[in-house]
Each structure stands twice: as structure tokens, then as C-alpha cells.
TORKOL-4160 file (C-alpha; in steps of 0.2 Angstrom, whole numbers, padded with zeros to 4 digits, m for minus):
325
<pt num="1" X="0000" Y="0000" Z="0000"/>
<pt num="2" X="0006" Y="0017" Z="m0004"/>
<pt num="3" X="0002" Y="0030" Z="0009"/>
<pt num="4" X="m0001" Y="0048" Z="0006"/>
<pt num="5" X="0014" Y="0054" Z="0015"/>
<pt num="6" X="0026" Y="0042" Z="0006"/>
<pt num="7" X="0027" Y="0054" Z="m0009"/>
<pt num="8" X="0034" Y="0069" Z="0001"/>
<pt num="9" X="0050" Y="0074" Z="0010"/>
<pt num="10" X="0042" Y="0086" Z="0023"/>
<pt num="11" X="0025" Y="0092" Z="0030"/>
<pt num="12" X="0021" Y="0110" Z="0033"/>
<pt num="13" X="0006" Y="0111" Z="0045"/>
<pt num="14" X="m0005" Y="0125" Z="0051"/>
<pt num="15" X="m0010" Y="0124" Z="0069"/>
<pt num="16" X="m0027" Y="0130" Z="0074"/>
<pt num="17" X="m0040" Y="0119" Z="0066"/>
<pt num="18" X="m0027" Y="0106" Z="0061"/>
<pt num="19" X="m0017" Y="0101" Z="0076"/>
<pt num="20" X="m0026" Y="0111" Z="0090"/>
<pt num="21" X="m0043" Y="0120" Z="0093"/>
<pt num="22" X="m0039" Y="0133" Z="0106"/>
<pt num="23" X="m0031" Y="0125" Z="0121"/>
<pt num="24" X="m0036" Y="0107" Z="0116"/>
<pt num="25" X="m0027" Y="0095" Z="0104"/>
<pt num="26" X="m0038" Y="0089" Z="0090"/>
<pt num="27" X="m0043" Y="0071" Z="0090"/>
<pt num="28" X="m0030" Y="0060" Z="0082"/>
<pt num="29" X="m0018" Y="0074" Z="0078"/>
<pt num="30" X="m0004" Y="0071" Z="0091"/>
<pt num="31" X="m0002" Y="0052" Z="0087"/>
<pt num="32" X="m0003" Y="0056" Z="0068"/>
<pt num="33" X="0010" Y="0069" Z="0068"/>
<pt num="34" X="0021" Y="0059" Z="0079"/>
<pt num="35" X="0020" Y="0044" Z="0068"/>
<pt num="36" X="0027" Y="0053" Z="0053"/>
<pt num="37" X="0044" Y="0048" Z="0046"/>
<pt num="38" X="0047" Y="0065" Z="0038"/>
<pt num="39" X="0050" Y="0082" Z="0047"/>
<pt num="40" X="0035" Y="0093" Z="0051"/>
<pt num="41" X="0036" Y="0112" Z="0051"/>
<pt num="42" X="0022" Y="0121" Z="0060"/>
<pt num="43" X="0017" Y="0138" Z="0053"/>
<pt num="44" X="0006" Y="0151" Z="0061"/>
<pt num="45" X="0000" Y="0168" Z="0056"/>
<pt num="46" X="m0001" Y="0172" Z="0075"/>
<pt num="47" X="0013" Y="0185" Z="0077"/>
<pt num="48" X="0010" Y="0188" Z="0096"/>
<pt num="49" X="0019" Y="0172" Z="0102"/>
<pt num="50" X="0037" Y="0167" Z="0099"/>
<pt num="51" X="0043" Y="0151" Z="0091"/>
<pt num="52" X="0048" Y="0144" Z="0108"/>
<pt num="53" X="0031" Y="0148" Z="0116"/>
<pt num="54" X="0023" Y="0139" Z="0101"/>
<pt num="55" X="0035" Y="0124" Z="0103"/>
<pt num="56" X="0032" Y="0123" Z="0121"/>
<pt num="57" X="0013" Y="0123" Z="0118"/>
<pt num="58" X="0015" Y="0109" Z="0105"/>
<pt num="59" X="0026" Y="0098" Z="0117"/>
<pt num="60" X="0013" Y="0101" Z="0131"/>
<pt num="61" X="0001" Y="0092" Z="0120"/>
<pt num="62" X="0013" Y="0078" Z="0117"/>
<pt num="63" X="0019" Y="0082" Z="0100"/>
<pt num="64" X="0038" Y="0078" Z="0098"/>
<pt num="65" X="0045" Y="0094" Z="0090"/>
<pt num="66" X="0058" Y="0107" Z="0093"/>
<pt num="67" X="0057" Y="0126" Z="0092"/>
<pt num="68" X="0067" Y="0127" Z="0076"/>
<pt num="69" X="0052" Y="0118" Z="0068"/>
<pt num="70" X="0040" Y="0132" Z="0072"/>
<pt num="71" X="0038" Y="0146" Z="0059"/>
<pt num="72" X="0028" Y="0161" Z="0065"/>
<pt num="73" X="0024" Y="0176" Z="0054"/>
<pt num="74" X="0034" Y="0187" Z="0065"/>
<pt num="75" X="0050" Y="0176" Z="0062"/>
<pt num="76" X="0046" Y="0176" Z="0043"/>
<pt num="77" X="0044" Y="0195" Z="0043"/>
<pt num="78" X="0060" Y="0197" Z="0053"/>
<pt num="79" X="0070" Y="0186" Z="0041"/>
<pt num="80" X="0063" Y="0195" Z="0026"/>
<pt num="81" X="0068" Y="0212" Z="0033"/>
<pt num="82" X="0086" Y="0206" Z="0039"/>
<pt num="83" X="0090" Y="0202" Z="0021"/>
<pt num="84" X="0087" Y="0220" Z="0015"/>
<pt num="85" X="0094" Y="0231" Z="0029"/>
<pt num="86" X="0111" Y="0232" Z="0039"/>
<pt num="87" X="0113" Y="0222" Z="0055"/>
<pt num="88" X="0108" Y="0232" Z="0070"/>
<pt num="89" X="0095" Y="0243" Z="0061"/>
<pt num="90" X="0082" Y="0251" Z="0072"/>
<pt num="91" X="0064" Y="0244" Z="0068"/>
<pt num="92" X="0048" Y="0250" Z="0075"/>
<pt num="93" X="0038" Y="0235" Z="0082"/>
<pt num="94" X="0019" Y="0235" Z="0083"/>
<pt num="95" X="0011" Y="0220" Z="0091"/>
<pt num="96" X="0015" Y="0207" Z="0104"/>
<pt num="97" X="0032" Y="0202" Z="0111"/>
<pt num="98" X="0034" Y="0189" Z="0097"/>
<pt num="99" X="0038" Y="0203" Z="0085"/>
<pt num="100" X="0052" Y="0211" Z="0095"/>
<pt num="101" X="0059" Y="0194" Z="0100"/>
<pt num="102" X="0061" Y="0188" Z="0082"/>
<pt num="103" X="0069" Y="0204" Z="0076"/>
<pt num="104" X="0082" Y="0203" Z="0090"/>
<pt num="105" X="0085" Y="0185" Z="0084"/>
<pt num="106" X="0090" Y="0190" Z="0067"/>
<pt num="107" X="0101" Y="0204" Z="0073"/>
<pt num="108" X="0090" Y="0219" Z="0071"/>
<pt num="109" X="0086" Y="0232" Z="0085"/>
<pt num="110" X="0067" Y="0233" Z="0090"/>
<pt num="111" X="0060" Y="0250" Z="0095"/>
<pt num="112" X="0043" Y="0252" Z="0104"/>
<pt num="113" X="0031" Y="0265" Z="0098"/>
<pt num="114" X="0036" Y="0276" Z="0113"/>
<pt num="115" X="0054" Y="0277" Z="0108"/>
<pt num="116" X="0061" Y="0292" Z="0100"/>
<pt num="117" X="0072" Y="0292" Z="0084"/>
<pt num="118" X="0071" Y="0287" Z="0066"/>
<pt num="119" X="0068" Y="0269" Z="0061"/>
<pt num="120" X="0072" Y="0260" Z="0044"/>
<pt num="121" X="0056" Y="0250" Z="0045"/>
<pt num="122" X="0040" Y="0246" Z="0054"/>
<pt num="123" X="0035" Y="0228" Z="0057"/>
<pt num="124" X="0017" Y="0226" Z="0062"/>
<pt num="125" X="0010" Y="0210" Z="0070"/>
<pt num="126" X="m0005" Y="0206" Z="0081"/>
<pt num="127" X="m0005" Y="0210" Z="0099"/>
<pt num="128" X="m0020" Y="0211" Z="0111"/>
<pt num="129" X="m0012" Y="0227" Z="0119"/>
<pt num="130" X="m0010" Y="0237" Z="0103"/>
<pt num="131" X="m0017" Y="0254" Z="0105"/>
<pt num="132" X="m0022" Y="0268" Z="0094"/>
<pt num="133" X="m0006" Y="0278" Z="0099"/>
<pt num="134" X="0004" Y="0263" Z="0093"/>
<pt num="135" X="m0005" Y="0263" Z="0076"/>
<pt num="136" X="m0002" Y="0282" Z="0075"/>
<pt num="137" X="0017" Y="0280" Z="0078"/>
<pt num="138" X="0017" Y="0267" Z="0064"/>
<pt num="139" X="0009" Y="0279" Z="0052"/>
<pt num="140" X="0020" Y="0293" Z="0056"/>
<pt num="141" X="0036" Y="0282" Z="0053"/>
<pt num="142" X="0029" Y="0275" Z="0037"/>
<pt num="143" X="0025" Y="0293" Z="0030"/>
<pt num="144" X="0043" Y="0297" Z="0035"/>
<pt num="145" X="0050" Y="0284" Z="0023"/>
<pt num="146" X="0051" Y="0268" Z="0034"/>
<pt num="147" X="0048" Y="0252" Z="0025"/>
<pt num="148" X="0032" Y="0243" Z="0031"/>
<pt num="149" X="0030" Y="0225" Z="0033"/>
<pt num="150" X="0015" Y="0216" Z="0040"/>
<pt num="151" X="0015" Y="0199" Z="0047"/>
<pt num="152" X="m0002" Y="0194" Z="0040"/>
<pt num="153" X="m0018" Y="0202" Z="0035"/>
<pt num="154" X="m0030" Y="0190" Z="0044"/>
<pt num="155" X="m0045" Y="0201" Z="0047"/>
<pt num="156" X="m0051" Y="0191" Z="0062"/>
<pt num="157" X="m0043" Y="0181" Z="0076"/>
<pt num="158" X="m0053" Y="0166" Z="0083"/>
<pt num="159" X="m0055" Y="0165" Z="0102"/>
<pt num="160" X="m0065" Y="0155" Z="0114"/>
<pt num="161" X="m0078" Y="0170" Z="0114"/>
<pt num="162" X="m0079" Y="0170" Z="0095"/>
<pt num="163" X="m0069" Y="0180" Z="0082"/>
<pt num="164" X="m0061" Y="0197" Z="0087"/>
<pt num="165" X="m0052" Y="0210" Z="0076"/>
<pt num="166" X="m0036" Y="0202" Z="0069"/>
<pt num="167" X="m0020" Y="0210" Z="0062"/>
<pt num="168" X="m0028" Y="0213" Z="0046"/>
<pt num="169" X="m0040" Y="0225" Z="0054"/>
<pt num="170" X="m0026" Y="0234" Z="0063"/>
<pt num="171" X="m0016" Y="0235" Z="0046"/>
<pt num="172" X="m0031" Y="0243" Z="0038"/>
<pt num="173" X="m0032" Y="0256" Z="0051"/>
<pt num="174" X="m0014" Y="0261" Z="0047"/>
<pt num="175" X="m0017" Y="0260" Z="0029"/>
<pt num="176" X="m0031" Y="0273" Z="0030"/>
<pt num="177" X="m0018" Y="0285" Z="0036"/>
<pt num="178" X="m0003" Y="0282" Z="0024"/>
<pt num="179" X="m0002" Y="0282" Z="0005"/>
<pt num="180" X="0007" Y="0265" Z="0003"/>
<pt num="181" X="0003" Y="0246" Z="0006"/>
<pt num="182" X="0014" Y="0235" Z="0017"/>
<pt num="183" X="0024" Y="0220" Z="0011"/>
<pt num="184" X="0014" Y="0205" Z="0019"/>
<pt num="185" X="0024" Y="0189" Z="0022"/>
<pt num="186" X="0011" Y="0178" Z="0031"/>
<pt num="187" X="m0001" Y="0166" Z="0024"/>
<pt num="188" X="m0008" Y="0166" Z="0010"/>
<pt num="189" X="0008" Y="0174" Z="0003"/>
<pt num="190" X="0021" Y="0162" Z="m0004"/>
<pt num="191" X="0036" Y="0167" Z="0007"/>
<pt num="192" X="0030" Y="0159" Z="0022"/>
<pt num="193" X="0029" Y="0142" Z="0014"/>
<pt num="194" X="0046" Y="0143" Z="0004"/>
<pt num="195" X="0054" Y="0148" Z="0021"/>
<pt num="196" X="0046" Y="0133" Z="0030"/>
<pt num="197" X="0053" Y="0121" Z="0017"/>
<pt num="198" X="0070" Y="0129" Z="0018"/>
<pt num="199" X="0070" Y="0126" Z="0037"/>
<pt num="200" X="0071" Y="0107" Z="0034"/>
<pt num="201" X="0080" Y="0107" Z="0018"/>
<pt num="202" X="0065" Y="0100" Z="0008"/>
<pt num="203" X="0061" Y="0104" Z="m0010"/>
<pt num="204" X="0045" Y="0115" Z="m0012"/>
<pt num="205" X="0037" Y="0102" Z="m0024"/>
<pt num="206" X="0041" Y="0088" Z="m0012"/>
<pt num="207" X="0033" Y="0096" Z="0003"/>
<pt num="208" X="0015" Y="0094" Z="0008"/>
<pt num="209" X="0006" Y="0108" Z="0016"/>
<pt num="210" X="m0009" Y="0105" Z="0027"/>
<pt num="211" X="m0022" Y="0117" Z="0032"/>
<pt num="212" X="m0040" Y="0120" Z="0036"/>
<pt num="213" X="m0043" Y="0137" Z="0028"/>
<pt num="214" X="m0044" Y="0138" Z="0009"/>
<pt num="215" X="m0040" Y="0156" Z="0006"/>
<pt num="216" X="m0025" Y="0156" Z="0017"/>
<pt num="217" X="m0017" Y="0139" Z="0020"/>
<pt num="218" X="m0022" Y="0131" Z="0003"/>
<pt num="219" X="m0020" Y="0147" Z="m0008"/>
<pt num="220" X="m0003" Y="0151" Z="0000"/>
<pt num="221" X="0004" Y="0134" Z="m0002"/>
<pt num="222" X="m0003" Y="0132" Z="m0020"/>
<pt num="223" X="0005" Y="0148" Z="m0025"/>
<pt num="224" X="0022" Y="0143" Z="m0018"/>
<pt num="225" X="0021" Y="0127" Z="m0028"/>
<pt num="226" X="0017" Y="0114" Z="m0015"/>
<pt num="227" X="0004" Y="0101" Z="m0015"/>
<pt num="228" X="m0010" Y="0104" Z="m0002"/>
<pt num="229" X="m0021" Y="0094" Z="0010"/>
<pt num="230" X="m0037" Y="0102" Z="0017"/>
<pt num="231" X="m0041" Y="0094" Z="0033"/>
<pt num="232" X="m0060" Y="0094" Z="0038"/>
<pt num="233" X="m0057" Y="0097" Z="0056"/>
<pt num="234" X="m0057" Y="0116" Z="0056"/>
<pt num="235" X="m0064" Y="0131" Z="0048"/>
<pt num="236" X="m0068" Y="0125" Z="0030"/>
<pt num="237" X="m0078" Y="0110" Z="0025"/>
<pt num="238" X="m0083" Y="0100" Z="0009"/>
<pt num="239" X="m0096" Y="0113" Z="0005"/>
<pt num="240" X="m0083" Y="0127" Z="0006"/>
<pt num="241" X="m0071" Y="0117" Z="m0005"/>
<pt num="242" X="m0084" Y="0114" Z="m0018"/>
<pt num="243" X="m0086" Y="0133" Z="m0021"/>
<pt num="244" X="m0067" Y="0137" Z="m0020"/>
<pt num="245" X="m0058" Y="0147" Z="m0033"/>
<pt num="246" X="m0047" Y="0136" Z="m0043"/>
<pt num="247" X="m0032" Y="0144" Z="m0034"/>
<pt num="248" X="m0039" Y="0138" Z="m0018"/>
<pt num="249" X="m0043" Y="0120" Z="m0022"/>
<pt num="250" X="m0033" Y="0107" Z="m0012"/>
<pt num="251" X="m0024" Y="0093" Z="m0020"/>
<pt num="252" X="m0031" Y="0081" Z="m0006"/>
<pt num="253" X="m0046" Y="0082" Z="0006"/>
<pt num="254" X="m0043" Y="0073" Z="0023"/>
<pt num="255" X="m0056" Y="0069" Z="0036"/>
<pt num="256" X="m0042" Y="0071" Z="0049"/>
<pt num="257" X="m0023" Y="0069" Z="0050"/>
<pt num="258" X="m0024" Y="0050" Z="0051"/>
<pt num="259" X="m0026" Y="0050" Z="0032"/>
<pt num="260" X="m0008" Y="0055" Z="0030"/>
<pt num="261" X="m0003" Y="0038" Z="0034"/>
<pt num="262" X="m0017" Y="0029" Z="0024"/>
<pt num="263" X="m0019" Y="0026" Z="0006"/>
<pt num="264" X="m0026" Y="0040" Z="m0004"/>
<pt num="265" X="m0037" Y="0035" Z="m0018"/>
<pt num="266" X="m0034" Y="0045" Z="m0034"/>
<pt num="267" X="m0050" Y="0051" Z="m0043"/>
<pt num="268" X="m0053" Y="0043" Z="m0061"/>
<pt num="269" X="m0065" Y="0047" Z="m0074"/>
<pt num="270" X="m0074" Y="0035" Z="m0085"/>
<pt num="271" X="m0090" Y="0045" Z="m0089"/>
<pt num="272" X="m0093" Y="0048" Z="m0070"/>
<pt num="273" X="m0080" Y="0053" Z="m0058"/>
<pt num="274" X="m0076" Y="0038" Z="m0047"/>
<pt num="275" X="m0065" Y="0036" Z="m0031"/>
<pt num="276" X="m0058" Y="0019" Z="m0028"/>
<pt num="277" X="m0073" Y="0011" Z="m0036"/>
<pt num="278" X="m0083" Y="0013" Z="m0020"/>
<pt num="279" X="m0090" Y="0030" Z="m0025"/>
<pt num="280" X="m0096" Y="0038" Z="m0041"/>
<pt num="281" X="m0102" Y="0056" Z="m0045"/>
<pt num="282" X="m0109" Y="0065" Z="m0060"/>
<pt num="283" X="m0114" Y="0083" Z="m0062"/>
<pt num="284" X="m0124" Y="0087" Z="m0077"/>
<pt num="285" X="m0135" Y="0100" Z="m0069"/>
<pt num="286" X="m0140" Y="0090" Z="m0054"/>
<pt num="287" X="m0126" Y="0081" Z="m0043"/>
<pt num="288" X="m0128" Y="0063" Z="m0042"/>
<pt num="289" X="m0117" Y="0054" Z="m0030"/>
<pt num="290" X="m0116" Y="0035" Z="m0026"/>
<pt num="291" X="m0107" Y="0029" Z="m0011"/>
<pt num="292" X="m0103" Y="0036" Z="0006"/>
<pt num="293" X="m0089" Y="0043" Z="0017"/>
<pt num="294" X="m0074" Y="0052" Z="0011"/>
<pt num="295" X="m0073" Y="0043" Z="m0005"/>
<pt num="296" X="m0090" Y="0050" Z="m0010"/>
<pt num="297" X="m0085" Y="0067" Z="m0004"/>
<pt num="298" X="m0069" Y="0067" Z="m0015"/>
<pt num="299" X="m0079" Y="0060" Z="m0030"/>
<pt num="300" X="m0092" Y="0074" Z="m0028"/>
<pt num="301" X="m0079" Y="0087" Z="m0027"/>
<pt num="302" X="m0070" Y="0081" Z="m0043"/>
<pt num="303" X="m0087" Y="0081" Z="m0052"/>
<pt num="304" X="m0092" Y="0098" Z="m0046"/>
<pt num="305" X="m0075" Y="0106" Z="m0050"/>
<pt num="306" X="m0075" Y="0099" Z="m0068"/>
<pt num="307" X="m0093" Y="0106" Z="m0070"/>
<pt num="308" X="m0087" Y="0123" Z="m0064"/>
<pt num="309" X="m0072" Y="0123" Z="m0075"/>
<pt num="310" X="m0083" Y="0118" Z="m0090"/>
<pt num="311" X="m0094" Y="0133" Z="m0087"/>
<pt num="312" X="m0110" Y="0122" Z="m0084"/>
<pt num="313" X="m0112" Y="0128" Z="m0066"/>
<pt num="314" X="m0106" Y="0142" Z="m0055"/>
<pt num="315" X="m0096" Y="0141" Z="m0039"/>
<pt num="316" X="m0111" Y="0146" Z="m0030"/>
<pt num="317" X="m0121" Y="0132" Z="m0038"/>
<pt num="318" X="m0107" Y="0120" Z="m0033"/>
<pt num="319" X="m0108" Y="0125" Z="m0015"/>
<pt num="320" X="m0127" Y="0123" Z="m0015"/>
<pt num="321" X="m0126" Y="0106" Z="m0024"/>
<pt num="322" X="m0113" Y="0099" Z="m0011"/>
<pt num="323" X="m0124" Y="0106" Z="0003"/>
<pt num="324" X="m0139" Y="0096" Z="m0003"/>
<pt num="325" X="m0131" Y="0080" Z="m0009"/>
């Protein structure tokens, strides 16, 4: 049997919705990750925590990993900036402590919004304590010529109380006061994924990216040239996948992380779309699906995507058909 993971040299995995849900590890996630024979890099757009904090959290759940296998958007931003400015350059930081820590780690000098003096750049990441005065200081520095890098543009941040404004909302507030756009390094932008593969010396095309969000995890990895797996334990489900833009369609769809070490049936077309001979799907207006479980889901997605690409139905139609199958 050929397992899904056997075709890859490394895994790049999102955290929330894939490995953890808030403070809880998702079912089967820990055992599945620990059973992998290839290195796993954990990537997160959350800029407020340091890689060591994220590593400690993962180890607390029982995942065998090290801090150098964690890539935060703060670290990606710091690495990007360090390649273009002299060592020791002063950089205004807006966000949580993870932003300043990562800048120090690459040899740059973080400055708080309360510090005086010119800065060569502004790095803006999420922090629960960010104030209007912090955003104002960033806008002043950017108008004075400082380079602007944003760790990510996630408009919201999931919490136990529901979504709250994320870094994208704070970036939008600064953008309203300046006449330029930031360089964004976090998902869905490709630099995050290229750096993740580089951390373990894996080829981009031989690295599998796993996520639960189509427009960030899947789109970013696809743009970087990676194969992708949408795991149905987080934000987006099969209905969302059915209506996804072509640039956001995953290579694989997994019920949970156990599927990494299982055989993945390839879709085939012989009039209908079939999956392992156990499920068949056709979309000639209505969607007809025979079979059950993930095989039926995969066959249905293949049929719907083909119908969308042929212009027979819209992406909205595909969502509705998948929801009502």
C-alpha cells in the first residue's frame, strides 16, 4: 500500500483547526504527527507568540518537536527584513512580544512606539495590547519613509468567545492614514511556505502543506508550488471546498490527520468521476453521488470542480449542490 505521506519529504502544517482547537489538541492529531517519518514544520500567522512559546505549547500536547520547527509570521517578517537592511538597524515594532523577539533573533534592533528616533522599517503584527497611539506611531514612521512589513492580513482572530479583530483590521487602520501598502509575508503569501521548506532542507514540490482554511493555508501553499491537503477538522468543510476558486482547491481532502498515513485513492473518470470504485459522482446539472464517506466526498468534489471549469455551473451552484447532496 502506498500511503499519502510516502510521496513527500516534509510536511508544513497549520496549527489552529489542524493540530489544535484553542487550548485542546484535536482528536488523532498528536499520534498522527508523531507517527510521521518525515520532518514537520508548524506555521502560524499568529505573530504575538514566539517560536519557543509555540514549541512549548505543542510539546505540552505531546507532539515531539523542537522550536526550530516552528515558523511564525513574525519570524518570517524578521527574516525578510534582515535580508534588506544592515545588521543592528532600528525597527519600530507594533504587536505582541513575538515581533520584537524575532527581530532581535535576526540581529535587528526593535524599538517600541514610545521610543524616539528614526527607524528604517515598521513591522506590524498582532498584539492584544496594541493601542491607537501605537498605530499612530506606525503611520508617522511610514510617512517618513520607513519600510512597512505586516506579518499577516487576517481580518479576524478566533478566540473562545468568538472572532475578534485580527492583524488585518489593525493594518487597515494604518493604511487609512498612509499612501502605501505593506509587504505582507504571512499566509496566504508564498514566502511563508518557501521559508518553511527551507527550514528542513526540503524541496517545495516535495513538501505537503496541510491546512483548514482555503483562502490562506491552501491558496498560499498552492502559490508557492506545494501540494496541499485540506483537513476537515477546522474552519472550512466540503461545501466550502466545492465553491473554492481554482487557486484555492486542495490537492487532497482529509477527514483528519490519520489520512496522512493511509492510502489516498486517486480520482478517475470513466464517464462519471469515481473514487476507488466505492463512490461515483456526476454533475450534469444536478449532482448525483453514489457511495458514502470520504470517497463520496472526493468524487463529488471532482465532479463539481469539472462542471465549474466547463462553465456548466457556477461556484455558488457547486456549494449549493454539495450542501444538498
